[in-house]
C-alpha positions in Angstrom: 37.3 22.9 34.3 39.0 20.6 32.2 37.1 17.6 33.5 34.0 19.6 33.1 35.4 20.3 29.6 36.1 16.3 29.1 33.1 15.7 30.6 30.8 17.5 27.9 32.9 16.4 25.3 32.3 12.7 26.1 28.5 13.4 26.1 28.0 15.2 22.9 30.3 12.8 21.1 28.6 10.0 22.7 25.3 11.1 21.9 26.1 12.0 18.2 28.8 9.4 18.3 26.3 6.8 16.3 25.3 9.6 14.0 28.7 10.6 12.9 29.9 7.3 12.1 26.6 6.5 9.7 27.6 9.8 7.8 31.3 8.9 7.3 29.9 5.7 6.8 28.0 6.8 4.0 30.4 9.3 2.5 33.0 6.6 2.7 31.2 4.4 0.1 30.4 7.2 -2.3 34.3 7.8 -2.3 35.3 4.4 -3.1 34.0 4.5 -6.1 36.9 6.9 -7.2 39.6 6.5 -4.6 41.7 3.1 -4.9 41.8 0.8 -2.0 44.7 -1.3 -0.9 43.7 -5.2 -1.1 43.6 -5.6 2.5 41.2 -2.6 3.5 39.0 -4.4 0.1 39.0 -8.0 1.9 37.9 -6.1 5.0 34.7 -4.6 3.7 33.7 -7.6 1.4 34.0 -9.4 4.3 31.7 -6.6 6.3 29.4 -6.8 3.2 28.9 -10.5 3.7 28.2 -10.4 7.3 25.7 -7.0 6.7 23.8 -9.3 4.4 23.4 -12.0 6.6 22.3 -9.7 9.5 20.0 -8.3 7.5 17.7 -11.6 6.4 18.3 -13.1 9.8 16.5 -9.7 10.9 13.7 -10.7 8.9 13.5 -14.0 9.6 13.4 -13.1 13.3 10.7 -10.5 13.1 7.3 -10.4 14.0 6.3 -7.4 12.2 7.9 -6.0 9.0 6.8 -2.6 10.2 10.3 -3.6 13.4 12.6 -3.0 10.6 10.8 0.2 9.2 14.2 1.1 8.2 14.5 -2.0 5.9 14.1 0.1 2.4 17.2 2.6 3.4 19.2 0.1 4.5 18.8 -1.6 0.8 19.9 1.7 -0.8 22.7 1.6 1.0 24.0 -2.1 0.9 23.2 -1.3 -3.1 25.3 1.2 -3.2 28.1 -0.3 -1.1 28.2 -3.4 -3.3 28.5 -1.9 -6.4 31.4 0.6 -4.6 33.1 -3.0 -3.5 32.6 -4.2 -7.4 34.3 -0.9 -9.0 37.4 -0.7 -6.4 38.0 -4.7 -7.0 37.8 -4.3 -10.7 39.7 -1.2 -10.4 42.5 -3.6 -8.5 42.0 -6.6 -10.7 42.7 -4.8 -13.9 45.7 -2.9 -12.5 47.7 -6.1 -10.7 45.9 -8.6 -13.0 47.9 -12.4 -11.4 49.8 -10.4 -9.1 46.2 -9.1 -7.8 46.2 -10.7 -4.0 42.5 -10.4 -2.7 42.1 -13.4 -0.7 37.9 -13.3 -0.4 38.0 -12.7 -4.9 40.6 -15.8 -5.3 39.1 -17.9 -2.5 35.4 -17.7 -4.3 37.0 -18.1 -7.9 38.6 -21.4 -6.3 35.7 -22.4 -4.9 33.4 -22.3 -7.9 36.0 -22.9 -10.8 37.2 -25.6 -9.3 39.7 -27.5 -11.8 42.3 -26.2 -13.7 42.3 -25.4 -17.3 39.2 -24.3 -19.6 36.8 -26.8 -18.2 37.0 -25.2 -14.4 36.7 -21.5 -16.5 33.5 -22.7 -18.7 32.2 -24.7 -15.7 32.7 -21.4 -13.5 31.1 -18.8 -15.9 28.3 -21.1 -16.1 27.3 -21.4 -12.5 27.7 -17.4 -12.3 25.1 -16.9 -15.1 22.7 -19.4 -13.6 23.1 -17.2 -10.3 22.3 -14.2 -12.0 19.5 -15.6 -14.0 17.8 -17.0 -10.9 18.1 -14.1 -9.2 17.4 -11.8 -11.5 14.0 -13.7 -13.5 12.9 -15.7 -10.1 13.7 -13.8 -6.7 13.8 -9.7 -7.7 11.5 -10.2 -10.1 8.7 -11.9 -7.7 9.5 -9.5 -4.8 9.1 -6.4 -7.6 5.5 -8.2 -8.2 4.3 -8.6 -4.7 5.9 -4.9 -3.4 3.9 -3.2 -6.4 0.6 -5.2 -4.9 1.3 -5.1 -1.1 1.2 -1.3 -1.9 -1.2 -0.5 -3.9 -3.7 -2.7 -1.5 -2.2 -1.0 1.7 -3.1 2.1 -0.1 -6.6 1.6 -1.4 -7.6 -0.2 2.2 -6.2 2.8 4.1 -9.8 4.4 3.9 -12.0 1.4 5.9 -8.9 0.9 8.0 -9.4 4.6 9.2 -13.2 4.5 9.6 -13.2 1.1 11.4 -10.3 2.8 14.1 -12.3 6.0 14.3 -15.8 3.8 14.7 -14.0 1.5 17.7 -13.1 5.3 19.2 -16.3 6.9 18.6 -17.9 3.7 20.1 -15.5 3.6 23.3 -14.0 0.4 22.4 -10.5 1.8 22.7 -8.3 4.8 24.4 -7.8 8.1 22.5 -4.6 6.8 23.1 -4.9 3.2 21.5 -6.4 5.1 18.3 -3.7 7.6 17.7 -1.1 4.2 17.9 -3.3 2.3 15.7 -3.7 5.2 13.3 0.0 5.9 13.0 0.7 2.0 12.6 -1.6 2.4 9.4 0.4 5.0 8.3 4.0 3.6 8.4 2.4 0.1 7.1 1.5 2.6 3.9 4.5 4.6 4.0 6.7 1.0 4.2 5.2 -0.5 1.5 5.1 2.2 -0.3 9.0 2.7 0.3 9.5 -1.1 -0.5 7.9 -0.9 -4.2 10.7 1.4 -5.2 13.6 -0.1 -2.9 13.1 -3.5 -5.1 14.1 -1.5 -8.1 17.6 -1.2 -7.0 18.2 -5.0 -6.5 16.9 -5.7 -10.2 19.5 -2.8 -11.2 22.1 -3.8 -9.2 21.9 -7.4 -11.2 21.6 -5.8 -14.5 24.8 -3.7 -13.7 26.6 -7.1 -12.5 26.4 -8.5 -15.9 27.6 -5.2 -17.6 30.3 -5.0 -15.3 31.2 -8.9 -15.6 31.0 -8.6 -19.3 33.4 -5.2 -19.0 35.8 -6.8 -16.8 36.3 -10.2 -19.3 36.7 -8.0 -22.0 39.0 -5.1 -20.4 41.1 -8.0 -18.6 41.8 -9.3 -21.9 42.8 -6.2 -23.4 45.1 -5.3 -20.4 46.9 -8.6 -20.3 47.6 -8.9 -23.7 48.5 -5.5 -25.1 49.8 -3.8 -21.5 51.0 -6.7 -19.4 52.1 -8.9 -22.2 51.0 -12.0 -21.2 49.7 -14.9 -23.7 46.1 -15.2 -24.6 45.6 -18.5 -22.9 47.0 -16.9 -19.5 45.2 -13.8 -19.8 42.3 -15.7 -20.2 42.5 -17.9 -17.4 43.9 -14.9 -15.2 41.1 -12.4 -15.9 38.0 -14.7 -16.3 38.6 -16.6 -13.3 39.5 -13.4 -11.4 36.1 -12.0 -12.7 34.1 -14.5 -11.7 34.9 -15.1 -8.2 34.4 -11.1 -8.2 31.0 -11.6 -9.8 30.3 -13.8 -6.8 31.4 -11.7 -4.0 29.2 -9.4 -5.2 26.0 -11.3 -5.7 26.1 -13.4 -2.7 25.3 -10.3 -0.5 22.8 -9.1 -2.9 21.3 -12.8 -3.5 21.0 -12.8 0.5 19.4 -9.0 0.5 16.8 -10.3 -2.5 15.4 -12.9 -0.7 15.0 -10.9 2.5 13.1 -8.1 0.5 10.9 -11.4 -0.9 10.3 -12.5 3.1 9.5 -9.0 4.0 6.8 -8.3 1.7 5.4 -11.7 1.6 5.2 -12.5 5.3 2.2 -9.4 6.0 0.0 -11.3 7.7 1.8 -12.6 10.1 1.3 -13.2 14.4 5.2 -14.2 14.9 8.5 -14.8 13.4 9.4 -17.2 10.6 10.3 -19.8 13.1 7.3 -20.0 14.5 4.7 -19.5 12.0 6.8 -22.4 10.1 6.2 -24.7 13.3 2.7 -23.6 14.1 1.7 -24.1 10.4 3.4 -27.1 9.2 2.9 -29.2 12.9 -0.9 -28.8 12.2 -1.9 -31.9 10.4 -0.8 -35.2 10.8 -2.2 -37.1 7.8 0.3 -35.5 5.7 3.2 -36.9 7.1 1.8 -40.4 6.8 0.8 -39.6 3.1 4.4 -38.3 2.6 5.8 -41.2 4.9 4.0 -44.1 2.6 4.9 -42.3 -1.1 8.7 -42.7 0.1 8.4 -46.5 1.2 6.8 -46.8 -1.9 9.3 -45.2 -4.4 12.3 -47.1 -2.3 10.9 -50.2 -3.4 10.4 -49.4 -7.0 13.6 -50.4 -9.2 16.2 -47.8 -9.7 15.3 -45.4 -6.8 18.2 -45.5 -4.0 16.7 -47.3 -1.5 18.7 -46.5 1.0 17.5 -42.8 0.6 14.2 -43.3 0.2 13.6 -46.1 3.0 15.2 -43.9 5.9 13.5 -40.7 4.6 10.3 -42.4 4.4 11.0 -43.7 8.5 12.1 -40.6 9.8 8.4 -38.8 8.0 6.6 -41.8 9.5 8.1 -41.0 13.0 7.1 -37.7 12.8 3.6 -38.4 11.8 2.8 -40.8 14.9 4.4 -38.3 17.1 2.2 -35.4 15.9 -0.6 -37.7 15.7 0.1 -38.8 19.6 0.2 -35.0 20.4 -2.8 -33.9 18.9 -4.9 -36.7 20.3 -4.1 -35.2 23.9 -5.2 -31.7 22.8 -8.4 -32.9 21.7 -8.4 -35.1 24.8 -7.8 -32.0 27.1 -10.5 -30.1 25.4 -13.1 -32.5 26.0 -12.1 -32.9 29.6 -12.6 -29.3 29.9 -15.2 -29.5 27.7 -16.6 -31.9 30.3 -15.7 -30.1 33.1 -17.2 -26.7 31.7 -21.0 -28.9 31.1 -20.8 -30.5 34.9 -20.6 -27.0 36.2 -23.7 -24.7 36.7 -24.3 -22.6 33.5 -23.7 -19.1 34.3 -26.3 -16.4 32.7 -24.1 -15.1 29.4 -23.5 -11.0 29.7 -25.6 -8.8 28.1 -24.6 -7.5 25.1 -23.9 -3.4 25.9 -25.8 -1.3 23.5 -23.9 1.8 21.9 -25.5 5.1 24.1 -25.3 6.8 20.6 -24.9 5.7 17.7 -24.7 7.1 13.8 -25.7 4.5 11.1 -24.7 5.3 7.0 -25.4 4.1 3.9 -22.7 2.8 1.8 -23.0 6.2 -0.3 -22.0 8.1 2.4 -19.2 6.8 3.6 -17.2 9.5 1.5 -18.4 11.6 4.6 -16.2 9.8 7.2 -13.2 9.3 4.6 -9.8 10.7 5.9 -8.6 10.9 2.5 -11.8 13.2 1.5 -11.3 15.7 4.7 -13.8 13.5 7.1 -15.8 16.7 7.8 -18.4 15.0 9.4 -15.6 13.2 12.1 -14.9 16.5 12.9 -18.1 18.3 13.4 -19.5 15.3 15.7 -16.8 16.2 17.7 -17.6 19.6 18.1 -20.8 19.0 18.7 -20.2 16.7 22.1 -17.9 19.9 23.1 -20.7 22.2 22.5 -23.3 19.7 24.1 -20.9 20.0 27.4 -20.9 23.6 27.6 -24.5 24.6 26.5 -26.5 21.5 28.4 -23.6 20.5 30.9 -24.1 17.1 29.3 -20.7 15.2 28.9 -22.0 13.3 25.8 -21.1 9.5 24.9 -18.8 9.1 22.2 -20.7 8.6 18.9 -20.6 5.5 17.4 -20.2 5.6 13.5 -20.7 2.3 11.4 -22.4 1.6 8.0 -25.4 -0.7 7.8 -26.4 -2.2 4.7 -29.8 -2.4 5.2 -30.0 1.1 4.9 -30.2 3.3 1.8 -27.0 4.1 0.1 -27.9 7.7 0.6 -30.0 7.1 4.2 -28.5 7.5 8.0 -30.1 6.9 11.3 -29.3 8.1 14.7 -30.0 5.3 17.4 -30.2 5.4 21.1 -29.2 2.4 22.6 -30.3 0.7 19.3 -33.7 2.2 19.0 -33.7 4.7 15.9 -34.9 8.3 16.9 -33.9 9.8 13.6 -33.3 9.4 9.9 -32.8 11.2 7.0 -31.5 11.0 3.6 -28.6 12.9 1.5 -28.0 13.6 -1.7 -24.2 13.3 -2.5 -23.0 16.2 -4.3 -25.8 18.4 -3.7 -26.9 21.3 -1.1 -30.2 21.3 0.7 -32.1 24.7 0.4 -34.4 25.5 3.5 -37.0 28.0 3.3 -37.3 29.8 6.7 -40.6 31.0 5.8 -42.5 33.1 3.7 -43.3 33.2 0.1 -39.8 32.4 -2.0 -39.0 32.2 -5.2 -39.4 28.2 -6.1 -36.3 26.5 -7.0 -35.2 24.1 -9.9 -34.8 20.9 -8.3 -36.1 18.0 -5.5 -38.8 19.1 -3.3 -37.6 17.5 0.5 -38.4 18.0 4.2 -35.5 19.3 6.4 -34.9 16.3 8.5 -34.0 18.0 11.6 -37.1 20.8 11.9 -39.1 19.4 9.1 -39.1 22.7 7.3 -40.1 22.5 3.5 -36.7 22.2 1.5 -35.9 21.3 -2.3 -32.3 19.7 -3.2 -30.7 21.9 -5.4 -26.9 21.1 -7.4 -23.9 23.6 -7.4 -25.1 26.4 -10.1 -28.4 27.0 -8.5 -26.7 27.6 -5.0 -25.7 31.4 -5.7 -29.3 32.0 -6.9 -31.2 30.3 -3.9 -28.8 32.2 -1.4 -29.7 35.4 -3.1 -33.7 34.6 -2.3 -33.1 33.9 1.1 -33.0 30.3 1.6 -30.6 28.4 4.1 -28.3 26.6 1.7 -26.6 23.7 3.5 -24.5 20.8 2.5 -24.4 17.2 3.5 -22.5 16.9 6.5 -24.7 20.2 8.3 -27.8 18.4 7.6 -26.4 15.5 9.6 -24.4 17.8 12.4 -27.7 19.8 12.8 -30.2 16.8 13.1 -27.6 15.2 15.8 -27.7 18.4 17.6 -31.4 19.1 17.8 -31.6 14.9 18.8 -29.0 15.6 21.6 -31.3 18.4 22.8 -34.6 16.7 22.5 -33.4 13.7 24.3 -30.5 14.6 26.6 -32.6 13.7 29.5 -32.7 10.2 28.4 -28.8 9.8 27.9 -27.9 10.8 31.5 -27.6 7.8 33.3 -26.8 7.3 37.0 -23.2 6.2 35.8 -22.8 9.5 34.2 -24.2 11.2 37.2 -21.7 9.4 39.6 -19.0 10.2 37.5 -20.1 13.6 37.9 -20.2 14.0 41.6 -16.9 12.7 42.2 -15.3 15.3 39.5 -17.0 17.6 41.5 -16.8 15.8 45.2 -13.0 17.4 44.8 -13.8 21.0 45.3 -17.3 20.7 47.0 -16.9 18.0 49.1 -19.8 19.4 51.2 -22.1 20.5 49.1 -21.7 16.8 47.4 -22.1 14.9 50.9 -25.2 16.7 51.9 -27.0 15.7 49.0 -25.7 12.3 48.2 -27.1 11.3 52.4 -30.3 12.8 51.5 -30.8 11.8 47.9 -30.5 8.4 46.1 -28.3 8.3 42.7 -31.8 7.6 41.0 -33.6 10.8 42.4 -31.2 13.0 41.7 -30.9 11.6 38.5 -34.5 12.1 38.0 -34.2 16.2 38.8 -31.4 16.4 36.4 -33.5 14.7 33.5 -36.4 17.2 34.3 -34.3 19.9 33.4 -32.8 18.5 30.7 -36.2 17.3 29.0 -36.9 21.3 28.7 -33.4 22.2 27.7 -32.2 23.5 31.1 -28.8 23.3 31.0 -27.3 21.2 34.4 -23.6 23.0 33.8 -24.1 24.6 36.9 -24.2 21.4 38.9 -23.2 23.2 41.9 -26.3 25.6 42.4 -28.6 22.7 41.5 -27.0 20.6 44.7 -27.5 23.3 47.0 -31.3 24.3 45.9 -31.4 20.3 46.8 -29.6 20.6 49.8 -31.8 23.2 51.0 -35.2 22.1 50.5 -34.1 18.1 51.1 -35.9 18.5 54.5 -39.0 20.5 53.1 -40.0 18.0 50.5 -38.2 14.7 48.6 -41.1 15.3 45.6 -39.4 15.1 42.2 -41.8 17.8 40.7 -41.7 20.2 43.3 -37.9 20.1 43.4 -37.6 20.6 39.6 -39.2 23.7 40.1 -37.2 25.5 42.7 -34.1 24.2 41.1 -35.3 26.3 38.0 -36.0 29.2 40.0 -32.2 28.9 41.5 -31.3 29.0 38.0 -33.9 31.8 37.2 -31.0 34.5 35.7 -29.6 31.4 33.5 -33.2 30.3 31.8 -34.2 34.1 31.6 -30.8 35.0 29.6 -31.5 31.9 27.5 -34.8 33.3 25.9 -33.8 36.9 26.5 -33.1 39.2 23.2 -30.0 41.1 23.8 -32.0 44.3 25.4 -32.6 41.4 28.0 -36.6 41.8 27.4 -38.3 38.6 27.4 -41.4 38.3 24.9 -44.0 35.9 26.9 -48.0 34.8 26.1 -49.7 35.0 29.3 -52.9 32.7 30.1 -56.1 33.6 31.1 -56.4 33.3 35.2 -59.4 31.0 34.6 -58.1 28.9 32.3 -55.3 28.7 34.4 -57.5 28.0 37.4 -58.9 24.9 35.5 -55.6 23.7 34.7 -54.1 24.1 38.5 -57.8 22.4 39.4 -57.1 19.2 37.9 -53.7 18.6 38.9 -53.9 14.9 39.2 -50.9 12.9 40.9 -49.4 9.5 39.2 -46.3 7.9 39.6 -44.0 9.9 37.0 -45.4 13.3 38.7 -48.5 15.6 38.7 -50.2 16.1 35.1 -53.3 18.0 34.2 -56.2 15.5 33.3 -58.4 18.0 31.4 -61.2 17.3 29.8 -61.1 16.5 26.5 -62.9 18.7 24.7 -61.5 21.3 27.1 -58.1 20.1 25.9 -58.7 20.3 22.2 -59.7 24.1 22.7 -56.7 25.2 25.3 -54.0 23.3 22.5 -56.0 25.1 19.9 -55.5 28.2 21.8 -52.1 28.0 22.4 -51.0 27.3 18.8 -53.5 30.4 17.9 -51.4 32.5 20.2 -48.0 31.5 19.4 -48.2 31.4 15.6 -49.9 35.1 16.1 -46.7 36.5 18.0 -44.4 34.7 15.7 -46.1 36.2 12.8 -45.5 39.9 14.3 -41.3 38.4 14.7 -41.8 37.4 18.7 -40.7 33.9 19.9 -42.9 34.3 22.9 -42.5 31.7 25.9 -45.5 30.9 28.3 -45.8 32.6 31.6 -47.8 31.2 34.6 -47.8 30.5 37.9 -45.6 28.8 39.8 -48.0 26.0 40.5 -49.7 26.3 36.9 -46.2 25.8 35.1 -45.5 22.0 35.2 -48.9 21.6 34.6 -49.0 23.5 31.6 -46.1 21.5 30.1 -47.4 18.4 30.7 -50.8 19.3 28.7 -48.4 20.8 25.7 -45.5 18.7 25.6 -46.7 16.0 22.7 -48.2 18.7 20.3 -45.7 21.3 21.0 -42.6 20.0 22.2 -40.1 22.8 21.8 -42.6 25.4 23.5 -41.3 27.1 26.5 -43.4 27.5 29.9 -41.6 29.5 32.8 -43.2 30.4 36.0 -43.2 34.2 38.2 -40.3 33.2 40.4 -38.3 32.6 37.8 -37.6 36.2 36.1 -34.9 37.4 37.8 -34.1 41.4 38.5 -33.0 43.2 35.4 -35.3 41.0 32.8 -37.8 43.1 31.2 -41.1 41.2 30.7 -43.3 42.4 27.4 -46.3 41.0 26.7 -47.0 39.9 22.9 -50.6 38.5 24.1 -52.6 36.3 26.4 -54.3 32.3 25.8 -58.0 32.4 26.3 -60.4 30.2 25.4 -63.0 31.4 22.1 -66.9 30.0 23.1 -67.6 26.3 22.5 
């Protein structure tokens, strides 16, 4: 029991000991401003302050990234308070003990700086102290403060563009989700760091100002205490208190000077690939000619009258030797490079790799960049992610990451969709406006700019915010910019789903499915190649039939693999196996399917015109008959839609692919189903028959 208690005690304090020690240290620093300290403890804490400042500047010099020392602003605050507390404690002891003050570090600094005895030493020490304070306040601290302000402003201003670049790389698949998350975290940390540094530099400038005040108070207060309370002569009081004040001020200023230099270094090294020493070595040894010039200049100065030749000539010679060494190294590097190039030229030239195209990309004019700006909501990015998920659920197709980029060739308000580098859609967005789309019928005219909906080609009007409520009351469909682009993207994915599906995607689908349905996957892959499976799935996607039920599709292919390998035949059999899915896709809530039938004579003519091609069977209708047929279909669909119905064309299994091929160009959204696809439980409601009038 006792051992368990001790183990628990050690475990808790082992984990929390560091936090407790830091908390006690911060509290002790604050208490030092109030509680007097013995001189031994004061010397110890002053030595620790010097060591802490030295560690800080060494950490800054050896770090490769400023964020590796992200605690620097907090350390800056604590070290500032710590130094002020030591200054207050030493002032209390100096004024209290006077000539009997036995602080070793303060007296050591006073001795080193003041040097000689008497008034001359005091004046020299005071001048040196003033120079140190002026250099720190007017040069180092002021410069570091200005650099921090500029770095913070530029880091904040460049945040949207950097976030967009990360999102574009993630959308294009160049980086993984984890890499994108880490980069964004690093970006946010950088902005927070430089923002904190912008305020933290004020601590140092405040410390310098306070040190001047403390020094003046110490000198005046020391003279008053020494002459009135201790009864010392003015000369003795001046010698004692001015000397100790200078030593105390220097003890406080040296750590502050080190931290100030560290502050300047950390905010000026925002662009670096290595530590400070590595950067100095790489950047100061790139050019050998500059050292030749410097060597010649130093040697010439050595021969001029009045200059110390015994200093100038050795420096010139050393610089010249360094230049020769760097020149030899550069020549060796160039020779090695030429040898490598020559070896490459003697080898057979390899064909350069093909630059891959993005499967899907969205290009924006610079005026539309706010739609993907994280600071302004980036609503479009969220919608694109949601559309990809919806496409996976609706079509069973995992859409590749959509790369979003800016394109200066586009108009500021334009956007364009590209499929493997080829444009498949384009539109225009008016920022700050809404698009009022007329779904059909006569409606009240709106004040705005006439336009056309890019997704469906419907007449529309650009309206401003005050007109929005009026348009909604009039029955218009009112959408904003991100909704327009998202809807357009959805329609493009539906119409080009077959082109998006490649063999690599099919291989990934089969590999994933094989873990649970290895039997059907093995059977189908033995009977069909990836290309044959791809054509069948593409044929389904072209008519917006979901391939999410891939198991049923593969089982159907396995059932008919011994009957035929014809792609068109297998597509029809697969559609029939997915009959319930297709019927429910177009039926209403009461499971009633509104259909247009075809005149048997016309259907027979279409079947008799079947012609085999490399891409499948098509209907080779006579031009005049084809025009009459298209007009009849268009009129029949329009008449049905005028009554509020959205019909599909129902025909025989033999005619279905032919009817679809004849109407695909003029009416790509027309749905054609065969009788075997109608499953039990679906009611058929005929809304008309397609007939050809007299010629």
